[in-house]
N, C-alpha and C positions, 0 to 999 in steps of 0.2 A: 398401428400393428402392436405397439408396445403397452398398450392398454387392452389389447384383446388376447395376447397370450396368458396371462396369469388367468381368465375368464376359461379358457380352453384347457388349460391344465385342471384346473378345479373341477371342470366337468369331467374330463376323462378318468381322474383321480377317485371323483365320487362314484362315476359308475363301476370301477373298479371296488371300492369299499361295498357299495351296496350288492354287488355279486357275491363277495365274499361272505357278507352276512346272510345272504339267501343261501348259500351252500352251506354255511355252518349251523344256523339254527332253523329247526323245522317250522317255528311259529312264523317265520319270514317266507316259507315256501308259496310262491306265487309265481303268476305268468312273467313272461320277459318284460313286457311294456311298463307294468307298474314298479319293477325293478329299475329298469333303466330311467325312468323318469324320476322316480324318488331319489336314486344314487345321484343324478345330474343336477337336479334341485338343490339336494343336502348338500353335493359338493361344493357350489356356488355359495350358497349360504355358510357352510361351515369355514370356507377359504376368507369370506370376506368378515367374519366374525374374530377370527384368527388374526388376519391382517390388521383390524381395528384393536385388537386386544396388544398386538405386538407394536402399535404406534401408528397405524395409518398407513402412509405409504411415501413415497419419495426419498430424498437423500437421507434424511434421519432415520428411518425405517431401515435402509439399506447397511447403515452404519451398525446400527443396533442389532442387526441379524445377520451379520456377517456380509454383506454385499449382495449382489444379484443372485449368488447361490443360495444364501440364507431365505431371500424371497420366495424362490422357485420351492424350496423346502418347505417353506410355510405353505405355499399353495399347495403342494403334494399332501401333506400332513393334514392340513385344513378340509381339503377337499375329500381325502378318504374317509376321514372321520366323520364328518358332516354327512356324507353320503352313507355311510354305514348307519349311522343313528337314525337318519329319516327312513332309510329302508327298513330298519328294525321295526319302527314304529307303524309304518304304514302295513308291514307284514303281520303285527299285532292286532292292529285294526281290522284287517281284512279276515283274519281267523276268526275274531270275536262276532264279526258280522254275520258270517256263513254258518 
């Protein structure tokens, strides 16, 4: 369960980030399914990238980021950022396609 919790947090925060971009920018105006999928995928990717940049995982990363709360914050920030970025890219592609 300890390995699954960060992924769940990244997916949820990615969906939130994707929804925020969809609401803020007209170019990302698309139906809910692409926003949900791109937000979730981008959230996991962003969370993993940020985790790797902060030092991977385990005790060293927890010490560098302020313990478990720092890891949770990194998952949320990376997930929301990744979800927002990927949703914006998908929205731009879908707009230019149509």
